[in-house]
C-alpha positions in Angstrom: 195.3 1.2 -55.4 195.7 2.7 -59.1 198.2 0.8 -60.7 198.3 1.5 -64.3 198.0 -2.5 -65.2 194.9 -3.1 -62.7 191.2 -2.2 -62.4 191.1 -0.2 -58.9 189.6 -2.3 -56.2 185.9 -1.5 -54.9 185.9 1.1 -52.0 186.9 -0.5 -48.5 183.9 -1.1 -46.4 183.8 1.0 -43.3 184.2 -0.2 -40.0 183.4 3.0 -38.1 186.5 5.3 -38.3 188.1 6.9 -35.3 187.0 10.5 -35.9 183.7 9.7 -38.0 181.8 12.9 -38.2 178.5 12.6 -40.1 177.0 9.8 -42.2 175.3 10.1 -45.8 176.4 12.3 -48.7 175.8 15.5 -47.0 178.3 14.6 -44.4 180.9 13.2 -46.9 180.8 16.4 -48.9 181.3 18.4 -45.9 184.4 16.5 -45.0 185.7 16.9 -48.7 185.2 20.6 -48.5 186.8 21.0 -45.1 189.8 18.8 -46.2 190.7 20.8 -49.2 190.1 24.2 -47.3 192.6 22.7 -44.7 195.1 21.6 -47.5 195.1 25.4 -48.9 195.2 26.8 -45.2 198.3 24.3 -44.5 200.2 25.6 -47.8 199.3 29.1 -48.1 199.0 30.3 -44.4 201.2 27.6 -42.3 203.6 27.6 -45.4 203.8 23.6 -44.7 205.5 21.8 -47.4 203.3 20.5 -49.9 203.9 16.9 -49.5 203.5 16.9 -45.8 200.4 19.0 -46.2 198.6 16.6 -48.6 199.8 13.7 -46.3 198.3 15.1 -43.3 195.1 16.2 -44.9 194.7 12.7 -46.3 194.9 11.2 -42.9 192.4 13.5 -41.4 190.0 13.2 -44.3 190.1 9.3 -44.2 189.5 9.2 -40.5 186.8 12.0 -40.4 185.0 9.9 -43.3 185.0 6.6 -41.5 188.1 4.8 -42.4 189.7 2.9 -39.6 193.2 3.3 -38.6 194.1 -0.2 -40.0 192.7 0.6 -43.3 194.7 3.6 -43.6 197.9 2.3 -42.2 197.8 -1.3 -42.2 198.4 -3.6 -39.0 202.0 -3.9 -37.3 202.1 -7.7 -38.5 201.6 -6.4 -42.1 199.0 -8.9 -43.3 198.1 -9.6 -46.9 196.1 -6.5 -47.2 197.6 -3.3 -48.4 196.7 0.0 -46.5 195.1 2.8 -48.4 198.1 5.0 -47.9 200.7 2.5 -49.2 198.3 1.5 -52.2 198.0 5.4 -53.2 201.5 6.1 -52.7 203.0 3.0 -54.4 200.3 2.8 -57.3 201.1 6.2 -58.6 204.9 6.3 -58.0 205.2 2.8 -59.7 204.1 4.4 -62.8 205.6 8.0 -62.4 208.9 7.6 -60.8 210.9 5.9 -63.5 209.4 8.3 -66.3 210.2 11.3 -64.2 213.8 9.8 -63.7 214.8 8.7 -66.9 213.2 12.2 -68.5 215.2 14.1 -65.9 218.8 12.6 -66.7 218.0 13.1 -70.5 217.2 16.6 -70.0 220.6 17.3 -67.8 222.7 15.5 -70.7 221.0 17.8 -73.3 221.5 20.8 -71.2 225.1 20.1 -70.1 226.2 19.4 -73.4 225.2 22.5 -75.1 222.2 21.1 -77.1 220.0 24.1 -76.0 222.6 26.7 -77.3 223.0 25.0 -80.6 219.2 24.5 -81.0 218.5 28.3 -80.1 221.2 29.6 -82.3 220.4 27.9 -85.3 216.7 29.0 -85.0 217.8 32.5 -84.4 219.9 32.2 -87.6 217.1 30.5 -89.8 214.5 33.1 -88.6 216.7 36.1 -88.6 216.7 39.3 -86.3 213.2 40.2 -87.0 211.7 36.9 -86.3 214.1 36.3 -83.1 211.1 36.3 -80.9 209.4 33.2 -82.8 213.1 31.5 -82.6 213.0 31.9 -78.8 209.6 30.4 -78.7 210.2 27.4 -80.7 213.6 27.0 -78.7 211.4 26.8 -75.3 208.7 24.4 -77.2 211.5 21.8 -78.3 214.0 21.9 -75.6 211.1 22.2 -72.9 210.1 18.6 -73.9 212.8 16.8 -71.8 213.6 19.6 -69.5 211.9 21.0 -66.3 210.6 24.5 -66.6 212.8 26.0 -64.2 215.8 24.3 -65.6 214.8 25.5 -69.1 214.8 29.1 -67.8 218.3 28.6 -66.2 219.9 27.2 -69.3 218.2 29.3 -72.1 218.0 32.8 -70.1 221.5 34.0 -71.0 220.5 33.3 -74.8 217.4 35.8 -74.2 219.8 38.2 -72.8 221.9 38.2 -75.8 219.3 38.5 -78.2 217.6 41.5 -76.6 220.9 43.4 -75.9 221.8 42.8 -79.5 218.4 44.2 -80.6 218.3 47.0 -78.1 214.3 46.0 -77.4 212.7 44.6 -74.5 213.4 41.5 -73.0 209.9 41.0 -72.6 209.7 40.5 -76.2 212.2 37.7 -76.1 211.4 36.1 -72.8 207.7 35.6 -73.2 207.7 33.4 -76.1 210.4 31.3 -74.7 208.3 31.0 -71.6 205.2 30.1 -73.4 207.0 27.2 -75.0 208.4 25.9 -71.9 205.4 26.1 -70.0 203.4 24.4 -72.8 205.6 21.3 -72.7 205.6 21.3 -68.7 201.7 21.3 -68.5 200.6 19.2 -71.4 203.5 16.7 -72.3 205.1 13.8 -70.6 207.8 13.2 -69.3 206.9 16.3 -66.9 205.2 15.0 -63.7 201.6 16.7 -63.9 200.3 14.8 -67.3 202.5 11.7 -66.3 200.8 11.5 -63.1 197.2 12.2 -64.3 197.9 9.5 -66.8 198.9 6.9 -64.1 195.7 7.7 -62.1 193.3 7.6 -65.0 195.2 4.5 -66.5 195.7 6.2 -70.0 198.4 5.4 -72.3 201.2 8.2 -72.7 201.1 7.8 -76.5 197.6 9.3 -76.1 198.4 12.0 -73.7 201.5 13.0 -76.1 199.1 13.0 -78.9 196.6 15.1 -77.2 199.2 17.2 -75.6 200.4 18.3 -79.0 197.1 18.9 -80.4 195.8 20.9 -77.8 199.2 22.5 -76.8 200.1 23.8 -80.2 196.9 26.2 -80.8 197.3 27.2 -77.1 201.2 28.3 -77.3 200.5 30.0 -80.5 197.8 32.2 -78.9 200.2 32.6 -76.1 202.9 33.9 -78.6 200.6 36.3 -80.1 200.0 37.9 -76.8 203.6 37.9 -76.1 204.3 39.7 -79.3 201.6 42.3 -78.3 202.8 43.0 -74.9 206.6 43.0 -75.7 206.0 45.9 -77.6 204.2 47.7 -75.1 206.2 47.1 -71.9 210.0 47.9 -72.2 212.4 46.1 -69.6 216.2 46.6 -70.0 218.3 43.2 -69.9 219.6 42.9 -66.2 223.3 43.6 -66.1 223.9 41.5 -63.2 222.3 38.4 -64.8 224.4 39.0 -67.9 227.4 39.2 -66.2 226.6 36.0 -64.2 225.9 34.1 -67.3 229.4 34.9 -68.5 230.8 33.8 -65.2 229.1 30.5 -65.6 230.4 29.6 -68.8 233.9 30.7 -67.6 233.4 28.3 -64.7 232.2 25.4 -66.9 235.4 25.8 -69.0 237.7 25.9 -66.1 236.2 22.7 -64.7 236.5 21.0 -68.0 240.3 22.1 -68.1 241.0 21.0 -64.5 239.4 17.5 -65.4 242.2 17.0 -67.8 240.3 15.4 -70.6 239.0 18.0 -72.8 235.6 17.3 -74.9 235.6 18.1 -78.6 235.1 21.8 -79.4 232.8 21.0 -82.2 229.4 22.0 -81.4 226.4 19.7 -81.2 224.7 19.0 -84.4 221.2 20.2 -84.5 219.9 16.9 -86.1 221.3 15.0 -83.0 219.7 16.9 -80.5 216.2 16.7 -82.4 216.9 13.0 -82.8 217.2 12.4 -79.2 214.5 14.5 -78.2 212.1 13.0 -80.8 212.7 9.4 -80.4 210.8 8.4 -77.3 207.9 10.5 -78.7 207.8 8.5 -82.0 208.4 5.3 -80.3 205.7 5.8 -77.8 203.1 7.1 -80.6 203.9 4.2 -82.5 203.2 1.6 -79.8 199.8 3.3 -79.3 198.4 3.3 -82.6 200.1 -0.1 -83.1 197.4 -1.6 -80.9 194.7 0.0 -83.0 196.2 -0.7 -86.5 197.7 -3.8 -86.1 196.3 -7.3 -85.3 198.0 -9.5 -82.5 201.5 -10.3 -83.9 205.2 -10.4 -83.5 205.3 -7.1 -85.1 203.0 -5.4 -82.7 204.6 -6.8 -79.6 208.2 -5.8 -80.9 206.6 -2.1 -81.6 204.9 -2.2 -78.5 208.0 -3.3 -76.4 210.1 -0.5 -78.0 207.3 2.1 -77.4 206.7 1.2 -73.8 207.6 4.6 -72.0 210.4 2.9 -69.8 212.2 1.7 -72.8 211.6 4.3 -75.2 213.2 6.8 -72.4 215.9 4.5 -71.8 217.0 4.4 -75.5 216.7 7.9 -75.8 219.2 8.3 -72.7 221.5 5.7 -73.8 221.5 7.7 -77.3 222.4 10.8 -75.3 225.1 9.3 -73.3 226.8 8.1 -76.5 226.1 10.7 -79.1 226.4 13.8 -76.7 228.9 12.3 -74.1 231.1 9.2 -75.1 231.9 10.3 -78.7 232.5 14.1 -77.7 235.1 13.2 -75.4 233.1 12.8 -72.1 234.7 10.4 -69.4 231.8 8.0 -68.1 232.5 9.5 -64.4 231.3 12.8 -66.0 228.2 11.4 -67.4 227.5 9.6 -64.0 228.0 12.8 -62.1 225.5 14.9 -64.4 223.0 12.0 -64.0 223.1 11.7 -60.4 223.3 15.6 -59.9 220.1 16.0 -62.0 218.0 13.5 -59.7 218.4 15.8 -56.5 215.6 18.0 -57.2 213.3 15.3 -58.4 212.6 13.9 -54.7 210.4 16.5 -53.8 208.4 16.3 -57.0 208.0 12.5 -56.5 207.1 13.1 -52.9 204.2 15.5 -53.8 203.1 13.4 -56.7 202.9 10.2 -54.3 200.9 12.2 -51.7 198.6 13.3 -54.2 198.0 9.5 -55.2 197.4 9.1 -51.3 194.7 11.8 -51.2 192.9 10.1 -54.2 192.9 6.8 -52.7 191.7 7.9 -49.6 188.8 9.9 -51.3 187.9 6.6 -53.1 188.1 4.4 -50.2 186.2 6.3 -47.9 183.4 7.1 -50.3 184.1 10.7 -50.4 185.3 10.6 -54.2 181.8 8.8 -55.0 179.7 11.4 -53.1 181.5 14.1 -55.0 181.0 12.3 -58.4 177.3 12.0 -57.6 177.1 15.9 -56.7 179.0 16.8 -59.7 176.8 14.6 -62.1 173.8 16.4 -60.7 175.4 19.8 -61.3 175.0 19.1 -65.0 178.5 20.5 -66.1 180.3 18.3 -68.5 183.2 16.5 -67.0 186.0 18.2 -68.9 184.7 21.7 -67.7 184.4 20.6 -64.1 188.1 19.2 -64.3 189.3 22.3 -65.7 187.6 24.8 -63.1 188.4 22.6 -60.1 191.8 22.3 -61.2 192.0 26.3 -61.9 190.6 27.1 -58.4 193.4 24.9 -56.7 196.0 26.5 -58.7 194.8 30.0 -58.2 194.5 29.4 -54.3 197.6 27.5 -53.5 200.3 28.1 -56.5 201.5 24.8 -57.3 200.6 23.3 -60.6 201.7 19.8 -59.5 199.6 19.9 -56.4 196.7 21.3 -58.4 196.9 18.4 -61.0 197.2 15.4 -58.6 194.4 16.8 -56.2 192.2 17.5 -59.2 192.6 14.0 -60.8 191.9 12.3 -57.3 188.4 14.3 -57.1 187.7 13.9 -60.9 188.5 10.2 -61.2 185.3 8.8 -60.1 183.6 10.7 -62.7 185.1 9.0 -65.6 186.1 5.8 -63.7 183.1 3.7 -65.1 181.9 5.8 -67.8 183.2 3.8 -70.6 185.1 6.8 -72.0 187.7 6.3 -74.7 191.3 6.9 -74.1 191.3 9.7 -76.4 188.6 11.4 -74.4 190.2 10.6 -71.1 193.6 12.3 -72.2 191.7 15.5 -73.1 190.2 15.3 -69.5 193.9 15.3 -68.3 194.7 18.1 -70.8 191.7 20.2 -69.3 193.1 19.5 -65.8 196.7 20.4 -66.9 195.5 23.7 -68.6 193.4 24.8 -65.3 196.9 24.0 -63.3 198.8 26.9 -65.3 196.3 29.5 -65.1 197.0 33.1 -63.6 200.4 32.5 -62.1 200.9 35.3 -59.2 202.8 36.1 -56.3 202.0 32.6 -54.6 203.7 30.6 -57.4 207.4 30.0 -57.3 207.7 30.3 -61.2 206.3 33.9 -61.0 209.3 34.8 -58.9 211.9 33.0 -61.2 210.5 34.9 -64.1 210.5 38.2 -62.3 214.2 37.8 -61.1 215.7 36.0 -63.8 214.5 38.6 -66.4 214.5 41.8 -64.2 211.1 42.6 -64.4 209.1 44.4 -61.7 206.2 42.5 -60.0 203.8 45.0 -61.8 205.0 44.3 -65.0 205.1 40.4 -64.3 201.6 40.4 -63.7 200.9 42.2 -66.8 203.2 39.8 -69.0 203.9 36.5 -67.4 200.5 36.0 -65.3 198.2 37.1 -68.5 200.5 34.9 -70.7 199.8 31.9 -68.3 196.1 32.5 -68.4 195.9 33.1 -72.1 197.9 29.5 -72.5 195.3 28.1 -70.1 192.1 29.2 -71.4 193.2 28.6 -75.1 194.3 25.0 -74.1 191.0 24.4 -72.5 188.9 25.6 -75.2 190.7 23.2 -77.6 190.3 20.4 -75.3 186.8 20.8 -74.6 186.1 21.4 -78.5 187.7 18.0 -79.3 186.1 16.1 -76.5 182.8 16.8 -78.4 183.9 14.6 -81.4 186.3 12.0 -79.7 
């Protein structure tokens, strides 16, 4: 239903749903409220997998709001009409799946090749011991662009252990800036699932999402770094010895695997310029394509720039660069490259299913008329769209913990507010930034990221709430403040 290239079709006329409860705006709003409440109960209390919960709630909301079984699921004969569930799932995944898949493989090659260690060590040497926390923050910011948040922690945590052990200071002083950088890129920048999914639903160019993600994210992460520096001097946490030993064991295991393969890669470290070139190439190409549509008339040059700046093409180029520069040229076998790429895609299935189910939820809200009822009600409230987007995302995030669920659910609710408003791509990208900012507010015990941070860095639950939870809230509020301010002038 929400294919990036096509305008969404008008709502499907109801034929009297199986479980129609009440008619009119009040009834539809009641269905929406009960649907969201049910979603939270299924995820929080029942502990149902978010994909299953979103799908179940989408079906329940559709039937209760008046959609027929045929409208929801199609017919056995599969006529030309596409069901709401199929269009919702296919529309969003057609835009998101390729980008997430390519970005995941790119991140895996950078990770396994040692690119992260080279990046962090060079930055540590450049900034010196006194500014090591800033170097860790920049490492998270740069390496977090192609790498998922939790993977970034797993890869970079040993570097944090080493820096904290060498200085004798609290591990929080080094971990929090790193986490702020990783979290900023995960929330605001493609190819991460949240902003990519929202861009697909809102039909916004990824170039604008990247640009606004940088403009909004940089001030936000600076504010988070300031808090990290403050709290790092007030909470002392020693380096967890068991994790330090595990990091050394992992390095030894990798070396043993390489020796057993019988083909030793080059011992020379990866060049920093190579890592930066691979990470920066897709960003530059996508941004160039976005601005060529504004600055250039229709021409062969513009077509070429837009071709190479298509996200699918740009990420493929970056991945091929990584295969050659970090793999083949340094002694990797083609089998090793294939193995690393394949292994990296295993965790992606869950993310794609959740994003797809979020697309189904949005499609059901639109087709049933619930989204329009929500839109009319929110318009009557009088709050700016960008404020509503942030608040809805924030509430969903705090209630159920998953940033991805908060983003895709909020995008489906907010879409009717912006769909026919004639808003610019820049403004819509800022709405996406507000949704993304809300989705990272106050990470606490119902968020898997909270426990990864606590256990990986040996921080007690109480101190994790004081450090990580507040850090995420600072990042969220600062990001939203910048997005809201910019929305007044674009």
